[in-house]
C-alpha positions in Angstrom: -141.1 -22.2 133.5 -142.6 -19.9 136.0 -139.7 -20.1 138.5 -137.1 -19.6 135.7 -138.9 -16.6 134.4 -139.3 -15.0 137.9 -135.6 -15.7 138.6 -134.5 -13.8 135.5 -137.1 -11.1 136.1 -136.0 -10.4 139.7 -132.3 -10.6 138.7 -132.8 -8.0 136.0 -134.8 -5.7 138.4 -132.0 -5.9 141.0 -129.4 -5.1 138.4 -131.5 -2.2 137.1 -132.0 -0.9 140.7 -128.3 -0.8 141.3 -127.5 1.1 138.1 -127.4 4.9 138.4 -128.3 5.7 134.8 -131.7 4.0 135.2 -132.6 6.3 138.1 -131.1 9.4 136.3 -133.3 8.6 133.3 -136.5 8.4 135.4 -135.6 11.6 137.4 -134.6 13.3 134.2 -138.0 12.7 132.5 -139.8 13.7 135.6 -137.7 16.9 135.8 -138.6 17.6 132.2 -142.3 17.4 133.2 -141.8 19.9 135.9 -139.9 22.3 133.6 -142.6 22.0 131.0 -145.3 22.7 133.6 -143.5 25.9 134.6 -143.2 26.9 131.0 -146.9 26.3 130.4 -147.7 28.4 133.4 -145.5 31.2 132.2 -147.0 31.1 128.6 -150.5 31.2 130.1 -149.9 35.0 130.4 -149.8 35.5 126.7 -151.8 32.6 125.2 -154.8 30.5 126.0 -155.2 26.8 126.7 -151.9 26.3 128.5 -152.9 22.8 129.6 -153.2 21.6 126.0 -149.7 23.0 125.2 -148.3 21.4 128.3 -149.8 18.0 127.6 -148.9 18.1 123.9 -145.2 18.7 124.7 -145.2 15.9 127.3 -146.9 13.5 125.0 -144.7 14.0 122.0 -141.5 13.9 124.1 -142.6 10.7 125.6 -143.4 9.3 122.2 -139.9 10.3 120.9 -138.1 8.7 123.8 -140.3 5.6 123.7 -139.3 5.2 120.0 -135.6 5.6 120.8 -136.0 3.1 123.6 -136.7 0.3 121.1 -133.2 0.2 119.5 -131.3 1.3 122.6 -133.0 -0.6 125.4 -134.9 -3.6 124.1 -132.7 -4.6 121.2 -130.0 -5.7 123.6 -132.2 -8.2 125.5 -130.7 -11.4 124.0 -127.7 -10.1 122.2 -126.0 -9.1 125.4 -126.2 -12.7 126.6 -124.7 -13.8 123.3 -121.8 -11.4 123.4 -121.1 -12.2 127.1 -121.2 -15.9 126.2 -123.8 -16.6 128.9 -126.7 -17.7 126.6 -125.3 -21.2 126.4 -125.1 -21.4 130.2 -128.7 -20.4 130.5 -129.8 -23.0 128.0 -127.7 -25.6 129.9 -129.6 -24.7 133.0 -132.8 -25.7 131.3 -134.0 -22.2 130.7 -136.3 -22.5 127.7 -136.8 -19.8 125.0 -140.2 -18.7 126.4 -138.8 -18.2 129.9 -135.7 -16.4 128.6 -137.8 -14.0 126.5 -140.2 -13.3 129.2 -137.5 -12.9 131.9 -135.5 -10.5 129.7 -138.3 -8.5 128.3 -140.6 -8.0 131.3 -138.1 -6.1 133.5 -137.2 -3.6 130.8 -140.8 -3.2 129.7 -141.8 -2.6 133.3 -139.1 0.0 133.7 -140.2 1.8 130.5 -143.9 1.7 131.6 -143.0 3.0 135.0 -141.4 6.0 133.4 -144.7 6.8 131.8 -146.9 5.9 134.8 -144.8 8.1 137.2 -145.7 11.1 135.0 -149.5 10.4 135.0 -150.3 12.4 138.2 -148.4 15.4 137.0 -150.0 15.4 133.6 -153.5 15.5 135.2 -152.5 19.1 136.1 -153.1 19.8 132.4 -156.8 19.4 133.0 -156.6 22.1 135.7 -154.7 24.5 133.4 -157.4 24.1 130.8 -157.7 22.9 127.2 -157.5 19.2 127.9 -160.2 16.7 128.9 -160.1 13.5 130.9 -160.7 11.4 127.8 -157.8 13.0 126.0 -155.4 12.2 128.9 -156.5 8.6 129.2 -156.5 8.1 125.4 -153.0 9.6 125.0 -151.6 7.4 127.7 -153.2 4.3 126.2 -151.6 5.3 122.9 -148.2 5.6 124.5 -148.4 2.4 126.4 -149.5 0.4 123.3 -146.6 2.1 121.3 -144.1 1.1 124.0 -145.3 -2.5 123.9 -144.9 -2.7 120.2 -141.5 -1.1 120.2 -140.4 -3.4 123.0 -141.3 -6.5 121.0 -139.8 -5.2 117.8 -136.5 -4.7 119.7 -136.8 -8.2 121.3 -137.4 -9.8 117.9 -134.4 -8.1 116.4 -132.3 -9.2 119.4 -133.4 -12.8 118.8 -132.5 -13.0 115.1 -129.3 -10.8 115.3 -126.0 -12.1 116.4 -124.6 -8.9 117.9 -125.9 -5.8 119.6 -125.0 -3.4 116.8 -126.8 -5.5 114.2 -129.9 -5.8 116.4 -130.0 -2.0 117.1 -129.6 -1.2 113.4 -132.2 -3.7 112.3 -134.7 -2.5 115.0 -134.1 1.2 113.9 -134.8 0.1 110.3 -138.0 -1.7 111.1 -139.3 1.3 113.2 -138.4 3.7 110.4 -140.2 1.6 107.9 -143.3 1.4 110.0 -143.5 4.9 111.5 -142.2 7.0 108.7 -142.6 5.3 105.3 -146.4 4.8 105.5 -147.1 8.5 106.2 -144.7 9.6 103.4 -146.2 7.1 101.0 -149.7 8.0 101.9 -148.9 11.7 101.4 -147.4 11.1 98.0 -150.2 8.8 96.7 -152.9 11.1 98.0 -151.9 13.8 95.5 -153.6 11.9 92.7 -153.6 9.0 90.3 -150.6 8.4 87.9 -150.9 10.5 84.7 -153.2 8.8 82.2 -154.6 6.2 84.6 -158.1 7.6 84.5 -160.2 6.2 81.6 -157.3 4.3 79.9 -157.7 0.9 78.4 -154.0 0.0 78.3 -153.2 -3.0 80.5 -150.1 -1.5 81.9 -151.7 1.8 82.8 -154.7 0.0 84.4 -152.3 -2.1 86.5 -150.5 1.1 87.7 -153.9 2.6 88.6 -155.0 -0.5 90.6 -151.6 -0.7 92.3 -151.9 3.0 93.2 -155.3 2.4 94.8 -154.1 -0.6 96.8 -151.0 1.2 97.9 -153.1 4.2 99.0 -155.4 2.0 101.1 -152.5 0.0 102.7 -150.4 3.0 103.4 -153.4 4.9 104.9 -154.3 2.0 107.3 -150.6 1.6 108.3 -150.3 5.3 108.9 -153.5 5.4 111.0 -152.2 2.6 113.1 -149.1 4.5 114.1 -148.8 6.4 117.4 -147.8 9.6 115.7 -151.1 9.8 113.8 -153.2 8.7 116.8 -151.6 11.1 119.2 -152.2 14.0 116.7 -155.9 12.9 116.5 -156.2 12.6 120.3 -154.7 16.0 121.0 -157.0 17.8 118.6 -159.5 20.1 120.2 -162.9 18.5 120.4 -161.7 14.9 120.6 -164.4 12.7 121.9 -163.0 9.2 121.2 -162.2 6.5 123.7 -158.9 4.9 124.9 -159.4 1.9 122.6 -158.9 2.6 118.9 -157.3 1.2 115.8 -153.7 2.2 116.9 -154.0 0.7 120.4 -155.5 -2.6 119.2 -153.1 -3.0 116.2 -150.0 -2.2 118.3 -150.9 -4.6 121.0 -151.7 -7.3 118.5 -148.5 -6.6 116.5 -146.4 -6.7 119.6 -147.9 -10.0 120.7 -147.4 -11.5 117.2 -143.7 -10.4 117.2 -143.2 -12.0 120.6 -144.7 -15.3 119.4 -142.6 -15.1 116.3 -139.4 -14.5 118.3 -140.3 -17.5 120.5 -140.8 -19.8 117.5 -137.6 -18.8 115.6 -135.4 -18.6 118.8 -133.8 -22.0 118.3 -133.4 -21.4 114.5 -131.2 -18.3 115.0 -129.4 -19.3 118.2 -128.2 -22.8 117.6 -124.6 -22.0 117.1 -124.3 -19.3 119.8 -120.5 -19.3 119.7 -120.5 -17.3 116.5 -122.1 -14.4 118.3 -118.9 -13.6 120.2 -116.9 -10.6 119.3 -114.1 -12.8 117.9 -116.3 -15.0 115.8 -118.9 -12.5 114.5 -119.1 -12.1 110.8 -119.7 -8.5 109.7 -120.8 -7.1 106.4 -117.3 -5.9 105.7 -115.9 -9.4 106.0 -118.0 -10.4 102.9 -115.8 -8.2 100.7 -112.5 -9.4 102.1 -110.4 -11.8 100.0 -109.8 -15.2 101.4 -106.3 -16.2 102.2 -105.1 -12.6 102.8 -102.5 -12.8 105.6 -101.1 -9.3 105.8 -102.4 -5.8 105.6 -100.3 -2.8 104.7 -99.4 -0.9 107.9 -100.0 2.8 108.3 -97.4 5.2 109.5 -99.8 6.4 112.1 -100.5 3.0 113.6 -103.3 3.9 116.0 -105.0 6.0 113.3 -104.9 3.1 110.8 -106.0 0.6 113.5 -109.1 2.7 114.3 -109.9 3.4 110.7 -109.8 -0.3 109.8 -111.5 -1.8 112.9 -113.7 1.0 114.4 -114.6 2.9 111.2 -114.7 -0.2 109.0 -111.9 0.7 106.6 -112.1 1.2 102.9 -114.8 -1.5 102.5 -117.2 0.5 104.6 -116.4 3.6 102.6 -117.4 1.8 99.4 -120.6 0.4 101.0 -121.6 3.9 102.1 -120.8 5.4 98.7 -123.0 2.8 97.1 -125.9 3.3 99.5 -126.2 7.1 100.3 -126.3 8.4 96.8 -128.9 6.0 95.3 -131.1 6.3 98.4 -131.2 10.1 98.0 -131.8 9.8 94.3 -134.8 7.4 94.8 -136.1 9.7 97.6 -136.2 12.7 95.1 -137.9 10.5 92.5 -140.6 9.3 94.9 -141.2 12.8 96.3 -141.5 14.5 92.9 -143.4 11.5 91.4 -141.0 11.2 88.6 -139.3 8.3 86.9 -135.7 7.7 87.8 -134.4 9.1 84.5 -136.3 12.4 85.0 -134.9 13.6 88.3 -133.8 17.2 88.4 -130.1 17.4 89.3 -130.7 20.6 91.4 -133.3 18.8 93.5 -130.9 15.8 93.9 -128.1 18.1 95.0 -130.3 19.8 97.5 -131.3 16.5 99.1 -127.7 15.4 99.1 -126.5 18.6 100.8 -129.2 18.8 103.5 -129.5 15.1 104.0 -125.7 14.7 104.5 -125.4 17.7 106.8 -128.6 17.4 108.9 -129.4 13.7 108.9 -126.5 11.4 108.1 -123.6 13.4 109.6 -125.3 13.9 113.1 -126.3 10.2 113.2 -122.9 8.9 112.2 -121.0 11.3 114.5 -123.2 10.3 117.4 -122.7 6.6 116.9 -118.9 7.0 116.4 -118.6 9.2 119.5 -120.4 6.5 121.6 -117.9 3.8 120.4 -114.8 6.0 120.6 -113.4 4.6 123.9 -116.2 2.2 125.0 -114.7 -0.8 123.2 -111.3 -0.4 124.7 -112.7 0.0 128.2 -115.2 -2.8 127.9 -112.5 -5.2 126.6 -110.0 -3.9 129.2 -107.4 -3.1 126.5 -107.2 0.6 127.1 -104.4 0.2 129.7 -102.5 -2.0 127.3 -102.9 0.6 124.5 -101.6 3.4 126.8 -98.4 1.4 127.4 -97.3 2.5 123.9 -94.6 5.2 123.8 -97.2 7.8 123.3 -98.9 10.2 125.7 -102.5 9.5 126.7 -103.7 12.6 124.8 -101.8 11.4 121.8 -103.4 8.0 121.9 -106.9 9.5 122.5 -106.6 12.0 119.6 -105.2 9.3 117.3 -108.2 7.2 118.0 -110.4 10.2 117.3 -108.7 10.9 114.0 -109.0 7.3 112.8 -112.6 7.1 113.8 -113.4 10.4 112.1 -112.2 9.0 108.8 -115.6 7.2 108.7 -117.2 10.5 107.9 -115.4 10.9 104.6 -118.2 9.5 102.4 -120.7 11.9 104.0 -118.5 14.8 103.4 -118.0 13.6 99.8 -121.7 13.5 99.1 -122.1 17.0 100.7 -119.5 18.4 98.3 -121.2 16.7 95.4 -124.5 18.1 96.5 -123.0 21.6 96.7 -121.8 21.3 93.1 -125.2 20.2 91.9 -127.0 22.8 93.9 -124.6 25.8 94.0 -127.5 28.2 94.6 -127.9 26.8 98.1 -124.3 27.6 98.9 -124.6 31.1 97.5 -127.7 31.8 99.5 -126.1 30.6 102.7 -123.0 32.7 102.0 -125.3 35.7 101.5 -127.1 35.0 104.7 -123.9 35.0 106.6 -123.8 38.7 106.1 -126.6 38.9 108.7 -125.4 38.9 112.3 -128.4 36.8 113.3 -127.5 34.0 110.8 -123.9 34.0 112.1 -125.0 33.7 115.7 -127.6 31.0 114.9 -124.9 29.0 113.0 -122.6 29.4 116.0 -125.3 28.2 118.4 -126.0 25.1 116.3 -122.3 24.3 116.2 -122.0 24.7 119.9 -125.0 22.4 120.5 -123.4 19.7 118.3 -120.0 19.9 120.0 -121.6 19.8 123.4 -123.9 16.8 122.5 -121.0 14.8 121.1 -119.0 15.3 124.3 -122.0 14.2 126.3 -122.3 11.0 124.3 -118.6 10.2 124.7 -118.7 10.8 128.4 -121.9 8.8 129.1 -120.7 5.9 126.9 -117.5 5.7 129.0 -119.6 5.6 132.2 -122.3 3.1 130.9 -122.3 1.6 127.4 -122.7 2.9 123.9 -126.4 2.8 123.4 -127.3 3.8 127.0 -124.8 6.7 126.6 -126.7 8.0 123.5 -130.0 7.8 125.3 -128.7 9.5 128.5 -127.0 12.2 126.4 -130.3 12.9 124.5 -132.2 13.1 127.7 -129.6 15.4 129.4 -129.2 17.6 126.4 -132.9 18.0 125.9 -133.8 18.7 129.5 -130.8 21.1 130.0 -131.8 23.0 126.9 -135.4 23.4 128.0 -134.4 24.4 131.5 -131.8 26.9 130.2 -134.1 28.6 127.7 -137.0 28.6 130.2 -134.9 30.6 132.6 -133.9 33.0 129.8 -137.4 33.4 128.2 -139.2 34.5 131.3 -137.4 37.9 131.4 -138.1 38.4 127.7 -141.8 37.7 128.1 -142.1 40.0 131.1 -140.1 42.7 129.1 -142.5 42.3 126.1 -145.5 42.7 128.4 -144.1 45.8 130.0 -142.6 47.2 126.8 -139.2 47.7 128.4 -137.2 45.3 126.3 -136.3 44.9 122.6 -137.0 41.2 121.9 -134.7 41.0 118.9 -131.6 42.4 120.7 -132.4 40.2 123.7 -132.6 37.0 121.6 -129.4 37.9 119.9 -127.7 38.3 123.3 -129.2 35.1 124.7 -128.0 33.2 121.6 -124.4 34.4 122.0 -124.4 33.6 125.7 -125.9 30.2 125.2 -123.4 29.2 122.5 -120.4 30.2 124.7 -121.9 28.5 127.7 -122.3 25.2 125.7 -118.7 25.4 124.5 -117.6 26.0 128.1 -119.5 23.0 129.3 -118.1 20.9 126.5 -114.6 21.9 127.6 -115.3 20.8 131.1 -116.7 17.5 129.9 -113.6 17.2 127.7 -111.3 17.5 130.7 -113.4 15.0 132.7 -113.2 12.5 129.8 -109.4 12.8 130.1 -109.6 12.2 133.8 -111.7 9.0 133.3 -109.4 7.8 130.6 -106.4 8.2 133.0 -108.2 6.3 135.7 -109.0 3.5 133.2 -105.4 3.4 132.0 -104.2 2.8 135.6 -106.3 -0.3 136.0 
């Protein structure tokens, strides 16, 4: 077992060392550390404890990227072997489940831990800047390392039980959301008090609700205290005097170990018939709603648009699934937040959640995933050159694929419109705010960021793969944004100190310049995407 594990380990390390995105990711996070350090040094002129601010920014950014690494990096450990049909060859070579799991997990876990460790000498500068102690630095890094270990094993377990990468990534994201977000929300809701009438009541049903409330409060509190988000907040509080070992570190390490053992135990159960994990044999959720024996599908006049809508966007079946999920989820969220029964939800609150949830949560997530898959599937399967042989220009083929994929966003737009009808006051307030030049400029800047980010995702997904492209795009966008605004904020801070600059007018000018700069960069990336697609079509 040891030789097999080491062989897989060194093979994965060699592959990782040859890939440019891996080095770009490490250098990018290190560059962000340097930018944040310069920002902390500049803000030291106007506020105290710059070291604490510097270390808080570094810690929370590392926590965010460590959380994203679970679905995007570790959830592909085993599914990539299934999709490439090499898992059977590994089993035929007498590579056991334990050797396979260790050999696939250890290199990626080592790579993720190295990203954190390489920042450690720089974060010690926070102690020099002031506001942070040695115990806080060590405790925060122990928190992050334990969180990475847990996230890695969550991704590995999902990769074992899922048949395809997309399913593993979605399942891992669902598990992490349920663990990192739901306990805190539930604890906050239950902490507001007992259910009405639960105190002093002799009714069995009411007493049961009161007991369930107390149990839920304790469970949600313990789960919330075991998350890295809570522990990092406690660690970075002024006056922290705890040690590196705490409830979160111990529980995360134990949970990660248990998930690894569970993945090892059920490996053969979920991977007996490995041929069904291939792209041609995989069974998707949409296939459950298809009629058996159907031999023909009505053709669209725009063939490429219809093809992308049916296969990339999921077709009408996926529309129905989204319509059946998004609305009830938002409805239940309003009921839980307001502590009301399902029949007593205010339509205005429901409309507000629909509007803002569709616009600021679901739409960005769906658009990002769709952008990462827009051309990656054709390039990976080497069918892009065949598709470009159609009597259409390359631009026509590309924009037709974009139009067909964009049809997947129709359910989100539908719920946004429904929310605007239930909460018309929100639309009226926004329309009134548009009379303010600052609101117009801020809206333009958000739109420019969104367009630029989607172009980044599409470009990186062509160069690497879908999920790595999303992670690299997030890293590039975040670091670039920090570097850009750091360069623009220093003159404003100096002008405020000397009294020679109006901060409001300067911020308005900076916002306008930033928006047009982002659109210009998006246009350059757009042209480069076309160049890459032409090169792929010539293969």
